[in-house]
C-alpha positions in Angstrom: 2.3 25.1 -20.6 5.3 23.0 -19.4 8.9 22.5 -21.5 11.6 20.8 -21.4 15.0 22.1 -22.3 18.5 20.5 -23.6 21.4 22.9 -24.2 20.3 25.2 -21.0 23.7 26.8 -20.3 24.5 27.5 -24.2 24.0 31.1 -25.6 20.6 30.4 -27.0 19.7 28.4 -24.2 20.3 30.5 -21.7 18.1 33.6 -22.8 15.3 30.4 -23.7 15.4 29.8 -19.8 15.0 33.6 -18.7 12.2 34.0 -21.4 10.2 31.0 -20.2 10.5 31.8 -16.4 9.1 35.5 -17.2 6.4 34.3 -19.4 3.5 33.6 -17.4 2.0 31.3 -20.6 4.5 29.0 -18.9 4.0 27.0 -15.7 7.4 24.7 -15.6 10.5 25.0 -17.2 12.3 21.8 -17.0 16.2 21.3 -17.7 18.2 18.9 -18.4 22.6 19.0 -18.2 25.6 17.8 -16.7 25.6 20.9 -14.7 23.1 23.4 -12.4 22.0 26.7 -14.4 22.7 28.3 -10.6 19.3 29.8 -11.0 16.6 29.6 -8.2 13.1 29.9 -9.5 9.5 28.4 -8.5 9.0 27.2 -12.1 12.8 26.1 -12.7 13.6 21.6 -12.1 16.9 20.9 -13.3 18.0 17.3 -13.8 21.9 16.5 -13.6 22.4 13.5 -15.8 24.5 11.5 -18.2 23.6 12.1 -21.8 25.1 8.6 -22.3 22.6 6.9 -20.0 19.3 7.6 -21.8 17.6 5.0 -19.4 18.7 7.0 -16.3 16.4 10.0 -17.8 14.9 9.2 -20.6 11.1 8.6 -18.8 11.7 12.0 -17.3 11.1 13.9 -20.5 7.4 15.0 -20.7 5.8 18.0 -21.1 3.9 20.1 -23.4 6.6 21.8 -25.4 10.2 20.3 -25.9 13.2 22.6 -26.8 16.4 22.0 -27.8 19.4 24.0 -28.3 22.0 21.6 -27.8 25.9 22.1 -29.8 29.1 22.4 -29.0 32.1 23.0 -31.5 34.8 20.4 -32.4 36.8 22.4 -31.0 35.6 21.7 -27.3 34.6 18.3 -28.4 38.2 17.1 -29.3 36.9 15.3 -33.1 34.2 15.3 -35.5 32.9 12.1 -33.7 32.6 13.8 -29.9 30.9 16.5 -31.6 28.0 14.4 -33.5 27.7 12.7 -30.1 26.6 16.2 -29.2 25.1 17.7 -31.3 23.4 15.1 -33.2 23.3 11.8 -31.1 22.3 13.2 -27.5 19.8 15.6 -29.6 18.2 12.7 -31.2 17.8 10.6 -28.2 16.3 13.3 -26.4 13.6 13.6 -29.0 13.1 10.1 -29.8 12.5 10.2 -25.9 9.8 13.4 -26.0 8.1 11.9 -28.9 7.9 8.0 -27.3 6.3 10.0 -24.4 3.8 12.2 -26.2 5.5 15.5 -25.9 3.2 17.0 -29.1 5.5 20.1 -29.3 9.6 19.9 -30.5 11.5 23.2 -31.7 15.2 22.6 -32.1 17.9 24.5 -33.2 19.5 23.7 -36.0 21.9 25.8 -38.5 22.3 27.7 -41.8 23.1 25.2 -44.7 22.2 22.1 -43.0 21.9 19.5 -45.7 22.7 15.7 -45.4 24.5 16.2 -49.0 26.7 18.5 -48.0 30.5 18.5 -48.3 31.1 19.9 -45.0 30.8 17.9 -41.8 28.8 20.6 -39.5 26.0 21.0 -42.3 26.0 17.8 -43.0 25.8 16.2 -39.7 23.1 19.2 -39.2 21.0 18.2 -41.8 21.0 14.3 -40.6 19.3 15.5 -37.3 16.8 17.4 -38.9 16.0 14.3 -41.6 16.0 12.3 -38.6 13.5 14.5 -36.0 11.2 14.8 -38.6 10.4 11.5 -39.1 9.5 11.3 -35.1 6.0 11.3 -34.3 5.5 15.2 -32.7 2.1 16.9 -34.0 4.5 19.9 -34.2 8.0 20.4 -35.0 9.6 23.7 -35.8 13.2 23.9 -37.5 15.2 27.0 -36.7 18.1 28.1 -38.5 20.1 30.9 -37.9 23.4 32.1 -38.9 26.1 33.4 -37.1 25.2 33.7 -33.5 26.1 36.1 -31.3 25.9 37.1 -27.4 27.3 36.3 -24.0 29.2 32.9 -24.1 30.5 31.1 -21.2 33.6 30.4 -23.5 35.8 32.6 -25.7 35.1 31.7 -29.5 38.0 34.1 -31.5 36.5 32.9 -34.8 33.1 33.3 -34.4 34.2 36.8 -32.6 36.0 37.4 -36.0 33.3 36.3 -37.9 31.0 38.4 -36.1 32.6 41.8 -36.6 33.6 41.2 -40.0 29.7 40.6 -41.3 28.6 43.6 -39.3 31.2 45.5 -41.4 30.3 44.5 -44.8 26.1 44.2 -43.6 26.9 47.8 -43.1 28.0 48.5 -46.3 25.1 46.3 -47.7 26.2 43.4 -48.5 25.2 39.7 -47.2 22.6 40.9 -45.7 21.3 37.5 -45.4 24.6 36.0 -43.7 24.0 39.0 -41.3 25.0 37.8 -37.1 21.7 37.0 -35.0 21.5 37.6 -31.4 20.6 34.4 -28.6 17.8 36.5 -27.6 16.2 36.7 -30.9 16.4 33.2 -31.7 15.0 32.7 -28.4 12.6 34.3 -29.0 11.9 32.9 -32.4 11.6 29.5 -30.2 9.3 30.5 -28.4 6.6 32.6 -30.9 6.9 29.0 -33.0 6.0 27.2 -30.0 3.1 28.9 -29.2 1.6 28.9 -32.8 0.5 25.2 -32.5 0.8 25.2 -35.8 0.6 21.5 -37.0 3.4 19.7 -39.3 6.8 20.5 -39.7 8.0 24.3 -40.4 11.4 25.2 -41.2 13.0 28.8 -40.7 15.5 30.2 -42.6 17.6 33.6 -41.1 15.2 36.2 -42.2 12.4 33.7 -41.2 13.9 33.7 -37.8 14.0 37.7 -37.3 10.8 38.0 -38.5 9.0 35.2 -36.2 10.9 36.4 -33.1 8.4 40.1 -33.4 5.4 37.7 -33.6 
């Protein structure tokens, strides 16, 4: 299988690339991003692109499965408008290109609580992306909704680190289990297993289902 990935420099994306490169079922791993991963591997192909110029890259979005793990924070982006461009617009434009080019399988990392009617900007944005991509012409759509992600990041996120340790503490007491943190590698494994299930139609996996899917 040949794969396409956006968001490969992020927490989940890095784990996903490593797992795909080690998996013999995947023969080619094509990554689109603003900067190189700095990884040398025979299966890896990189396209350094400007996301704002789809005419330069949309014809290159081809393969058997498209993994979308792109995302940022409002702090990194600088505004809600800028975050929306990364978390929604860029991902949707890539999904449209993949669909148009005949990529049959689409796997998206969304977020717990994604809802177009949410009063929270982040959850509403994620819900709008989910709503838009399910209308595209893919044979299989897998939407992964993890909770709080943890793992090795390129940048420090104090709020997420604090939340992680707080949740770990209350989880140890048997509280808020349905909100427990999930490692980036676990999410990446779930994404791969979703792609390899070859289930037609749209499938959404909430946190517990993501944990279960990662172990299949």
